[in-house]
C-alpha positions as a Markdown table, in Angstrom:
| # | Residue | x | y | z |
|---|---|---|---|---|
| 1 | Unk | -5.4 | 17.9 | -12.9 |
| 2 | Unk | -8.0 | 18.8 | -15.5 |
| 3 | Unk | -8.2 | 17.2 | -18.9 |
| 4 | Unk | -10.2 | 20.2 | -20.2 |
| 5 | Unk | -10.6 | 23.8 | -19.0 |
| 6 | Unk | -13.1 | 26.5 | -19.7 |
| 7 | Unk | -12.0 | 30.1 | -19.0 |
| 8 | Unk | -14.7 | 32.7 | -18.8 |
| 9 | Unk | -13.9 | 36.4 | -19.1 |
| 10 | Unk | -15.8 | 39.6 | -19.5 |
| 11 | Unk | -14.7 | 41.8 | -22.3 |
| 12 | Unk | -12.4 | 44.1 | -20.4 |
| 13 | Unk | -8.7 | 44.5 | -19.8 |
| 14 | Unk | -8.8 | 43.3 | -16.2 |
| 15 | Unk | -10.6 | 40.0 | -17.1 |
| 16 | Unk | -8.5 | 39.3 | -20.1 |
| 17 | Unk | -5.3 | 40.0 | -18.2 |
| 18 | Unk | -6.5 | 37.6 | -15.5 |
| 19 | Unk | -7.3 | 34.7 | -17.7 |
| 20 | Unk | -4.2 | 35.4 | -19.8 |
| 21 | Unk | -2.1 | 34.7 | -16.7 |
| 22 | Unk | -4.0 | 31.4 | -16.1 |
| 23 | Unk | -3.8 | 30.5 | -19.8 |
| 24 | Unk | 0.0 | 30.9 | -19.8 |
| 25 | Unk | 0.3 | 28.7 | -16.7 |
| 26 | Unk | -2.0 | 26.0 | -18.2 |
| 27 | Unk | -0.1 | 26.0 | -21.5 |
| 28 | Unk | 3.1 | 24.8 | -19.9 |
| 29 | Unk | 3.1 | 21.0 | -20.0 |
| 30 | Unk | 5.2 | 20.7 | -16.8 |
| 31 | Unk | 2.5 | 22.4 | -14.8 |
| 32 | Unk | 0.2 | 19.4 | -15.4 |
| 33 | Unk | 0.3 | 16.1 | -13.5 |
| 34 | Unk | 0.2 | 14.3 | -16.9 |
| 35 | Unk | 2.9 | 16.6 | -18.4 |
| 36 | Unk | 0.5 | 17.6 | -21.1 |
| 37 | Unk | -1.5 | 20.7 | -22.0 |
| 38 | Unk | -5.2 | 20.3 | -21.3 |
| 39 | Unk | -7.8 | 21.3 | -23.9 |
| 40 | Unk | -8.5 | 25.0 | -23.2 |
| 41 | Unk | -11.7 | 26.8 | -24.2 |
| 42 | Unk | -12.0 | 30.5 | -24.0 |
| 43 | Unk | -15.4 | 32.2 | -23.5 |
| 44 | Unk | -16.2 | 35.9 | -23.6 |
| 45 | Unk | -19.3 | 36.3 | -21.4 |
| 46 | Unk | -22.0 | 39.0 | -20.9 |
| 47 | Unk | -21.6 | 40.2 | -24.5 |
| 48 | Unk | -24.6 | 42.2 | -25.7 |
| 49 | Unk | -26.7 | 40.6 | -28.4 |
| 50 | Unk | -26.8 | 43.0 | -31.4 |
| 51 | Unk | -29.9 | 42.6 | -33.5 |
| 52 | Unk | -29.0 | 45.3 | -36.1 |
| 53 | Unk | -26.7 | 44.3 | -38.9 |
| 54 | Unk | -24.7 | 47.4 | -38.6 |
| 55 | Unk | -23.8 | 46.5 | -35.0 |
| 56 | Unk | -22.8 | 42.9 | -35.8 |
| 57 | Unk | -19.1 | 43.7 | -36.5 |
| 58 | Unk | -18.7 | 44.9 | -32.9 |
| 59 | Unk | -18.9 | 41.3 | -31.6 |
| 60 | Unk | -16.5 | 40.1 | -34.2 |
| 61 | Unk | -14.1 | 42.9 | -33.2 |
| 62 | Unk | -14.3 | 41.9 | -29.5 |
| 63 | Unk | -13.5 | 38.3 | -30.3 |
| 64 | Unk | -10.6 | 39.1 | -32.6 |
| 65 | Unk | -9.2 | 41.6 | -30.0 |
| 66 | Unk | -9.4 | 39.0 | -27.3 |
| 67 | Unk | -7.7 | 36.5 | -29.5 |
| 68 | Unk | -4.9 | 38.9 | -30.2 |
| 69 | Unk | -4.4 | 39.9 | -26.5 |
| 70 | Unk | -4.3 | 36.3 | -25.3 |
| 71 | Unk | -1.9 | 35.1 | -28.0 |
| 72 | Unk | 0.4 | 38.1 | -27.4 |
| 73 | Unk | 0.6 | 37.1 | -23.7 |
| 74 | Unk | 1.5 | 33.5 | -24.8 |
| 75 | Unk | 4.2 | 35.0 | -27.1 |
| 76 | Unk | 5.5 | 37.3 | -24.4 |
| 77 | Unk | 5.9 | 34.2 | -22.1 |
| 78 | Unk | 7.7 | 32.5 | -25.0 |
| 79 | Unk | 5.1 | 29.7 | -25.2 |
| 80 | Unk | 5.3 | 28.6 | -28.8 |
| 81 | Unk | 3.5 | 25.3 | -28.8 |
| 82 | Unk | 0.1 | 26.6 | -27.9 |
| 83 | Unk | -2.1 | 29.1 | -29.8 |
| 84 | Unk | -5.7 | 30.3 | -29.0 |
| 85 | Unk | -7.6 | 29.6 | -32.2 |
| 86 | Unk | -11.2 | 30.0 | -31.2 |
| 87 | Unk | -13.2 | 32.0 | -28.8 |
| 88 | Unk | -16.8 | 31.2 | -27.7 |
| 89 | Unk | -19.3 | 33.8 | -26.8 |
| 90 | Unk | -22.1 | 33.8 | -24.2 |
| 91 | Unk | -24.4 | 36.8 | -24.7 |
| 92 | Unk | -26.1 | 38.6 | -21.9 |
| 93 | Unk | -29.9 | 38.6 | -21.4 |
| 94 | Unk | -31.4 | 41.7 | -19.6 |
| 95 | Unk | -34.2 | 39.6 | -18.0 |
| 96 | Unk | -31.7 | 37.4 | -16.2 |
| 97 | Unk | -30.2 | 40.4 | -14.6 |
| 98 | Unk | -33.5 | 40.9 | -12.7 |
| 99 | Unk | -34.7 | 37.3 | -12.2 |
| 100 | Unk | -33.0 | 33.9 | -12.4 |
| 101 | Unk | -34.6 | 31.1 | -14.3 |
| 102 | Unk | -33.5 | 28.0 | -16.3 |
| 103 | Unk | -33.1 | 28.9 | -20.0 |
| 104 | Unk | -31.8 | 25.6 | -21.4 |
| 105 | Unk | -34.4 | 23.7 | -23.4 |
| 106 | Unk | -34.5 | 20.1 | -24.4 |
| 107 | Unk | -34.1 | 20.3 | -28.2 |
| 108 | Unk | -32.2 | 22.6 | -30.6 |
| 109 | Unk | -35.4 | 23.7 | -32.3 |
| 110 | Unk | -36.8 | 24.9 | -29.0 |
| 111 | Unk | -34.0 | 27.4 | -28.8 |
| 112 | Unk | -35.0 | 29.2 | -32.0 |
| 113 | Unk | -36.3 | 32.7 | -31.3 |
| 114 | Unk | -36.4 | 32.0 | -27.5 |
| 115 | Unk | -33.0 | 32.4 | -25.8 |
| 116 | Unk | -29.8 | 33.4 | -27.4 |
| 117 | Unk | -27.9 | 32.5 | -24.1 |
| 118 | Unk | -29.3 | 29.0 | -24.3 |
| 119 | Unk | -28.0 | 28.6 | -27.8 |
| 120 | Unk | -24.6 | 29.9 | -26.7 |
| 121 | Unk | -24.3 | 27.4 | -23.8 |
| 122 | Unk | -25.5 | 24.6 | -26.0 |
| 123 | Unk | -22.8 | 25.3 | -28.5 |
| 124 | Unk | -20.2 | 25.3 | -25.7 |
| 125 | Unk | -21.7 | 22.1 | -24.2 |
| 126 | Unk | -21.5 | 20.3 | -27.5 |
| 127 | Unk | -17.9 | 21.3 | -27.9 |
| 128 | Unk | -17.1 | 19.9 | -24.5 |
| 129 | Unk | -19.0 | 16.7 | -24.9 |
| 130 | Unk | -18.6 | 15.8 | -28.7 |
| 131 | Unk | -16.2 | 12.9 | -28.0 |
| 132 | Unk | -17.8 | 11.8 | -24.7 |
| 133 | Unk | -19.9 | 8.7 | -24.5 |
| 134 | Unk | -23.1 | 9.4 | -22.7 |
| 135 | Unk | -25.4 | 6.8 | -21.2 |
| 136 | Unk | -28.7 | 6.8 | -23.2 |
| 137 | Unk | -30.8 | 6.5 | -20.0 |
| 138 | Unk | -29.1 | 9.6 | -18.7 |
| 139 | Unk | -29.8 | 11.4 | -21.9 |
| 140 | Unk | -33.5 | 10.5 | -21.7 |
| 141 | Unk | -33.7 | 11.6 | -18.1 |
| 142 | Unk | -32.1 | 14.9 | -18.9 |
| 143 | Unk | -34.4 | 15.3 | -21.9 |
| 144 | Unk | -37.5 | 14.6 | -19.7 |
| 145 | Unk | -36.3 | 17.1 | -17.1 |
| 146 | Unk | -35.8 | 19.8 | -19.7 |
| 147 | Unk | -39.3 | 19.1 | -21.1 |
| 148 | Unk | -40.8 | 19.2 | -17.6 |
| 149 | Unk | -39.0 | 22.5 | -16.8 |
| 150 | Unk | -40.5 | 24.0 | -19.9 |
| 151 | Unk | -44.0 | 22.9 | -18.8 |
| 152 | Unk | -43.4 | 24.5 | -15.3 |
| 153 | Unk | -42.3 | 27.7 | -17.1 |
| 154 | Unk | -45.5 | 27.7 | -19.1 |
| 155 | Unk | -47.5 | 27.1 | -15.9 |
| 156 | Unk | -45.9 | 30.1 | -14.2 |
| 157 | Unk | -46.8 | 32.3 | -17.2 |
| 158 | Unk | -50.4 | 31.1 | -17.4 |
| 159 | Unk | -53.2 | 33.1 | -15.8 |
| 160 | Unk | -55.7 | 30.2 | -16.0 |
| 161 | Unk | -55.6 | 28.0 | -12.9 |
| 162 | Unk | -56.9 | 24.8 | -14.7 |
| 163 | Unk | -54.1 | 25.1 | -17.3 |
| 164 | Unk | -51.5 | 25.6 | -14.5 |
| 165 | Unk | -52.7 | 22.4 | -12.8 |
| 166 | Unk | -52.7 | 20.5 | -16.1 |
| 167 | Unk | -49.2 | 21.6 | -17.1 |
| 168 | Unk | -47.7 | 20.9 | -13.7 |
| 169 | Unk | -49.2 | 17.4 | -13.6 |
| 170 | Unk | -47.8 | 16.7 | -17.0 |
| 171 | Unk | -44.4 | 18.0 | -15.8 |
| 172 | Unk | -44.5 | 15.6 | -12.8 |
| 173 | Unk | -45.5 | 12.7 | -15.0 |
| 174 | Unk | -42.4 | 13.4 | -17.2 |
| 175 | Unk | -40.1 | 13.8 | -14.3 |
| 176 | Unk | -41.5 | 12.3 | -11.1 |
| 177 | Unk | -38.6 | 13.6 | -9.0 |
| 178 | Unk | -39.2 | 17.3 | -9.9 |
| 179 | Unk | -39.6 | 18.6 | -6.4 |
| 180 | Unk | -40.2 | 22.2 | -7.4 |
| 181 | Unk | -43.1 | 21.1 | -9.7 |
| 182 | Unk | -44.8 | 19.5 | -6.6 |
| 183 | Unk | -44.2 | 22.6 | -4.6 |
| 184 | Unk | -45.7 | 24.9 | -7.2 |
| 185 | Unk | -48.6 | 22.6 | -7.8 |
| 186 | Unk | -49.3 | 22.6 | -4.0 |
| 187 | Unk | -49.4 | 26.4 | -4.1 |
| 188 | Unk | -51.7 | 26.5 | -7.1 |
| 189 | Unk | -54.1 | 24.0 | -5.3 |
| 190 | Unk | -53.9 | 26.2 | -2.2 |
| 191 | Unk | -55.0 | 29.3 | -4.3 |
| 192 | Unk | -57.9 | 27.2 | -5.6 |
| 193 | Unk | -58.9 | 26.3 | -2.0 |
| 194 | Unk | -58.2 | 22.6 | -2.7 |
| 195 | Unk | -56.4 | 22.3 | 0.6 |
| 196 | Unk | -56.2 | 18.5 | 0.8 |
| 197 | Unk | -54.5 | 18.3 | -2.6 |
| 198 | Unk | -52.3 | 21.2 | -1.7 |
| 199 | Unk | -51.0 | 19.6 | 1.5 |
| 200 | Unk | -50.4 | 16.3 | -0.3 |
| 201 | Unk | -48.2 | 17.9 | -3.0 |
| 202 | Unk | -46.3 | 20.1 | -0.6 |
| 203 | Unk | -45.4 | 17.0 | 1.5 |
| 204 | Unk | -44.1 | 15.2 | -1.6 |
| 205 | Unk | -42.0 | 18.3 | -2.4 |
| 206 | Unk | -40.3 | 18.4 | 1.0 |
| 207 | Unk | -39.8 | 14.7 | 1.0 |
| 208 | Unk | -38.0 | 14.8 | -2.4 |
| 209 | Unk | -36.0 | 17.9 | -1.5 |
| 210 | Unk | -35.5 | 18.7 | 2.1 |
| 211 | Unk | -34.2 | 22.2 | 1.0 |
| 212 | Unk | -37.8 | 23.0 | 0.1 |
| 213 | Unk | -39.1 | 22.0 | 3.6 |
| 214 | Unk | -39.4 | 25.4 | 5.0 |
| 215 | Unk | -41.4 | 26.8 | 2.1 |
| 216 | Unk | -43.5 | 23.7 | 1.9 |
| 217 | Unk | -44.3 | 23.9 | 5.7 |
| 218 | Unk | -45.1 | 27.6 | 5.3 |
| 219 | Unk | -47.7 | 27.0 | 2.6 |
| 220 | Unk | -49.1 | 24.0 | 4.5 |
| 221 | Unk | -49.7 | 26.4 | 7.3 |
| 222 | Unk | -51.9 | 28.5 | 5.0 |
| 223 | Unk | -53.8 | 25.4 | 4.0 |
| 224 | Unk | -54.5 | 24.4 | 7.6 |
| 225 | Unk | -55.8 | 27.9 | 8.3 |
| 226 | Unk | -58.2 | 27.6 | 5.4 |
| 227 | Unk | -59.3 | 24.2 | 6.8 |
| 228 | Unk | -59.9 | 25.8 | 10.2 |
| 229 | Unk | -57.1 | 23.8 | 11.8 |
| 230 | Unk | -55.7 | 26.9 | 13.5 |
| 231 | Unk | -53.6 | 25.2 | 16.3 |
| 232 | Unk | -51.8 | 23.0 | 13.7 |
| 233 | Unk | -51.1 | 26.1 | 11.7 |
| 234 | Unk | -49.8 | 28.0 | 14.7 |
| 235 | Unk | -47.2 | 25.2 | 15.3 |
| 236 | Unk | -46.0 | 25.5 | 11.7 |
| 237 | Unk | -45.7 | 29.3 | 11.7 |
| 238 | Unk | -44.0 | 29.3 | 15.1 |
| 239 | Unk | -41.5 | 26.8 | 13.8 |
| 240 | Unk | -40.9 | 29.1 | 10.8 |
| 241 | Unk | -40.0 | 31.9 | 13.3 |
| 242 | Unk | -37.6 | 29.6 | 15.1 |
| 243 | Unk | -35.7 | 28.7 | 12.0 |
| 244 | Unk | -35.9 | 32.3 | 10.7 |
| 245 | Unk | -37.7 | 31.4 | 7.5 |
| 246 | Unk | -40.6 | 33.3 | 6.0 |
| 247 | Unk | -40.6 | 35.5 | 9.1 |
| 248 | Unk | -42.8 | 38.4 | 8.0 |
| 249 | Unk | -45.3 | 36.1 | 6.3 |
| 250 | Unk | -45.4 | 33.9 | 9.4 |
| 251 | Unk | -46.0 | 37.0 | 11.7 |
| 252 | Unk | -48.8 | 38.1 | 9.4 |
| 253 | Unk | -50.4 | 34.6 | 9.5 |
| 254 | Unk | -50.1 | 34.4 | 13.3 |
| 255 | Unk | -51.8 | 37.8 | 13.4 |
| 256 | Unk | -54.6 | 36.5 | 11.3 |
| 257 | Unk | -55.0 | 33.3 | 13.4 |
| 258 | Unk | -55.0 | 35.2 | 16.7 |
| 259 | Unk | -57.6 | 37.5 | 15.3 |
| 260 | Unk | -59.8 | 34.6 | 14.3 |
| 261 | Unk | -59.3 | 33.1 | 17.8 |
| 262 | Unk | -60.4 | 36.5 | 19.2 |
| 263 | Unk | -57.1 | 37.0 | 20.9 |
| 264 | Unk | -56.8 | 40.6 | 19.7 |
| 265 | Unk | -54.0 | 41.6 | 21.9 |
| 266 | Unk | -51.8 | 38.8 | 20.6 |
| 267 | Unk | -52.9 | 39.6 | 17.0 |
| 268 | Unk | -51.9 | 43.2 | 17.6 |
| 269 | Unk | -48.5 | 42.1 | 18.9 |
| 270 | Unk | -47.8 | 40.0 | 15.8 |
| 271 | Unk | -48.8 | 42.7 | 13.4 |
| 272 | Unk | -46.7 | 45.2 | 15.4 |
| 273 | Unk | -43.6 | 43.0 | 15.0 |
| 274 | Unk | -44.4 | 42.6 | 11.3 |
| 275 | Unk | -44.7 | 46.3 | 10.5 |
| 276 | Unk | -41.5 | 47.0 | 12.4 |
| 277 | Unk | -39.7 | 44.6 | 10.0 |
| 278 | Unk | -41.5 | 45.6 | 6.8 |
| 279 | Unk | -42.9 | 49.1 | 7.2 |
| 280 | Unk | -43.6 | 49.5 | 3.5 |
| 281 | Unk | -46.2 | 46.7 | 3.4 |
| 282 | Unk | -49.8 | 48.0 | 3.2 |
| 283 | Unk | -51.4 | 44.7 | 4.1 |
| 284 | Unk | -49.4 | 44.5 | 7.4 |
| 285 | Unk | -50.5 | 48.0 | 8.3 |
| 286 | Unk | -54.1 | 47.1 | 7.6 |
| 287 | Unk | -53.9 | 44.0 | 9.8 |
| 288 | Unk | -52.4 | 46.2 | 12.5 |
| 289 | Unk | -55.2 | 48.8 | 12.1 |
| 290 | Unk | -57.9 | 46.1 | 12.2 |
| 291 | Unk | -56.6 | 44.7 | 15.5 |
| 292 | Unk | -56.5 | 48.2 | 17.0 |
| 293 | Unk | -60.1 | 48.7 | 15.8 |
| 294 | Unk | -61.5 | 45.7 | 17.6 |
| 295 | Unk | -59.6 | 46.8 | 20.7 |
| 296 | Unk | -61.4 | 50.1 | 20.4 |
| 297 | Unk | -58.1 | 52.0 | 20.0 |
| 298 | Unk | -59.7 | 54.0 | 17.2 |
| 299 | Unk | -57.3 | 57.0 | 16.9 |
| 300 | Unk | -54.3 | 54.6 | 16.5 |
| 301 | Unk | -56.4 | 52.5 | 14.2 |
| 302 | Unk | -57.0 | 55.5 | 11.9 |
| 303 | Unk | -53.3 | 56.3 | 11.9 |
| 304 | Unk | -52.4 | 52.7 | 10.9 |
| 305 | Unk | -55.0 | 52.4 | 8.2 |
| 306 | Unk | -54.1 | 55.8 | 6.7 |
| 307 | Unk | -50.5 | 54.5 | 6.5 |
| 308 | Unk | -51.8 | 51.5 | 4.6 |
| 309 | Unk | -53.7 | 53.6 | 2.2 |
| 310 | Unk | -50.8 | 56.0 | 1.8 |
| 311 | Unk | -48.8 | 53.0 | 0.5 |
| 312 | Unk | -51.6 | 51.7 | -1.6 |
| 313 | Unk | -54.8 | 53.9 | -2.0 |
| 314 | Unk | -56.6 | 51.0 | -3.8 |
| 315 | Unk | -56.0 | 48.4 | -1.1 |
| 316 | Unk | -59.4 | 46.7 | -0.8 |
| 317 | Unk | -59.2 | 45.5 | 2.8 |
| 318 | Unk | -57.7 | 48.8 | 4.0 |
| 319 | Unk | -60.7 | 50.7 | 2.6 |
| 320 | Unk | -62.9 | 48.1 | 4.3 |
| 321 | Unk | -61.1 | 48.7 | 7.6 |
| 322 | Unk | -61.4 | 52.4 | 7.2 |
| 323 | Unk | -65.2 | 51.9 | 6.7 |
| 324 | Unk | -65.4 | 49.8 | 9.9 |
| 325 | Unk | -63.4 | 52.4 | 11.9 |
| 326 | Unk | -65.8 | 55.1 | 10.8 |
| 327 | Unk | -68.8 | 53.0 | 11.6 |
| 328 | Unk | -67.3 | 52.2 | 15.0 |
| 329 | Unk | -67.2 | 55.9 | 16.0 |
| 330 | Unk | -70.7 | 56.7 | 14.5 |
| 331 | Unk | -69.4 | 58.4 | 11.3 |
| 332 | Unk | -71.9 | 56.5 | 9.2 |
| 333 | Unk | -71.6 | 58.7 | 6.1 |
| 334 | Unk | -67.9 | 57.8 | 5.8 |
| 335 | Unk | -68.7 | 54.2 | 6.6 |
| 336 | Unk | -71.1 | 53.8 | 3.6 |
| 337 | Unk | -68.7 | 55.7 | 1.3 |
| 338 | Unk | -65.6 | 53.6 | 2.2 |
| 339 | Unk | -67.6 | 50.3 | 2.1 |
| 340 | Unk | -68.9 | 51.2 | -1.3 |
| 341 | Unk | -65.4 | 52.0 | -2.5 |
| 342 | Unk | -64.1 | 48.7 | -1.2 |
| 343 | Unk | -66.7 | 46.8 | -3.2 |
| 344 | Unk | -66.0 | 48.9 | -6.3 |
| 345 | Unk | -62.3 | 48.0 | -6.0 |
| 346 | Unk | -63.2 | 44.3 | -6.0 |
| 347 | Unk | -64.2 | 43.1 | -2.5 |
| 348 | Unk | -65.7 | 39.8 | -3.2 |
| 349 | Unk | -68.8 | 38.1 | -1.8 |
| 350 | Unk | -66.7 | 35.3 | -0.3 |
| 351 | Unk | -64.3 | 37.7 | 1.5 |
| 352 | Unk | -67.1 | 39.9 | 2.8 |
| 353 | Unk | -68.9 | 36.8 | 4.1 |
| 354 | Unk | -65.8 | 35.8 | 6.0 |
| 355 | Unk | -65.7 | 39.3 | 7.6 |
| 356 | Unk | -69.4 | 38.9 | 8.6 |
| 357 | Unk | -68.7 | 35.5 | 10.1 |
| 358 | Unk | -65.6 | 36.7 | 12.1 |
| 359 | Unk | -66.8 | 40.0 | 13.3 |
| 360 | Unk | -70.0 | 41.0 | 15.0 |
| 361 | Unk | -69.5 | 44.6 | 13.9 |
| 362 | Unk | -71.7 | 44.1 | 10.8 |
| 363 | Unk | -74.7 | 42.8 | 12.8 |
| 364 | Unk | -75.4 | 46.3 | 13.8 |
| 365 | Unk | -76.1 | 47.1 | 10.1 |
| 366 | Unk | -78.0 | 43.9 | 9.4 |
| 367 | Unk | -81.3 | 45.7 | 8.9 |
| 368 | Unk | -79.9 | 49.1 | 7.8 |
| 369 | Unk | -81.4 | 50.2 | 4.5 |
| 370 | Unk | -78.4 | 52.1 | 3.3 |
| 371 | Unk | -76.2 | 49.1 | 4.1 |
| 372 | Unk | -78.7 | 46.8 | 2.2 |
| 373 | Unk | -78.6 | 49.2 | -0.8 |
| 374 | Unk | -74.8 | 48.9 | -1.1 |
| 375 | Unk | -75.0 | 45.1 | -0.9 |
| 376 | Unk | -77.8 | 45.1 | -3.6 |
| 377 | Unk | -75.7 | 47.4 | -5.8 |
| 378 | Unk | -72.8 | 45.0 | -5.9 |
| 379 | Unk | -75.1 | 41.8 | -5.8 |
| 380 | Unk | -73.6 | 40.7 | -2.5 |
| 381 | Unk | -75.6 | 37.9 | -0.9 |
| 382 | Unk | -74.9 | 37.7 | 2.9 |
| 383 | Unk | -75.7 | 34.8 | 5.2 |
| 384 | Unk | -76.0 | 36.1 | 8.8 |
| 385 | Unk | -76.2 | 32.7 | 10.6 |
| 386 | Unk | -72.4 | 32.4 | 11.1 |
| 387 | Unk | -72.1 | 35.9 | 12.6 |
| 388 | Unk | -75.0 | 35.4 | 14.9 |
| 389 | Unk | -73.7 | 32.0 | 16.0 |
| 390 | Unk | -70.3 | 33.5 | 16.9 |
| 391 | Unk | -71.6 | 36.2 | 19.2 |
């Protein structure tokens, strides 16, 4: 039925034999509804891109060998009115073997020095469409999408949050239906603790593309936790569990929420389920250890936190939990040592203040001189009002 056919083959005998059989069938006019041979394009795919001049002939040899094999098959089938004259090549890119991403860009000059695979597909695309009339509005829309995608790629590579936000906003302005750009912008706002903006963009993402709904709802749950709307967040994460989406992350968040609501048994239950499913995750083991600590199951708590530190010795919160476990059993020397280590690894004033507010444990050390020295050493300014209010 097709007017034009593209046959892809890897450069091996099995693939060339396979498309040779298809080619021989297509090249017989009586096999077509229109009693004509369609235009047939042959593509060798996953060909290594040779950068050294001495290796360049290897690609030319592969193409000429494929041409010979396919034309011999046509000759063997006594098909005389069709000959394969040209073979296209799509080179492999090692990065794409590990991670998928869009490599097509919106102009030819954007391809220079960036993606040989993009150039290969563009050459094939131009061959397929050179005599096809295309609506100018569709061209502009595709052009805007490609530009927007490039901006999203730049945002993903940037380490500066302000630049990420600016690039994503520009992408959305170019292509307002770019649902993934809204999703990613919502996540960036969430990381910046701009929860209202995060929720707004995540909702747009799931409205534009229902396939993104589960991920959008998951990150909205994170935003509601940051806003203190714990019951709303619970509903979202429990729904994630029902639809079996983001299960481990949802279990972890339900563990955090239960801990903040001082339902430590439930927190322990969620973390237990999480570590059962992902036993190589140090953060989950730390959450499990912390729940055991507040339940005064110290021996089990030590076992769990040591598991976390075995997986990641520099885990900041695991070192903090180890300090709290030691402090809970009166081993104050180890408490000071591990707390100092946690701050040296990067425990922030903001995160430590949240620990103070959530856990009355630190009130015991409020006037302790050694504790104060550690805070002064790392310039940590603690406000005790929240902790005292929550007793």
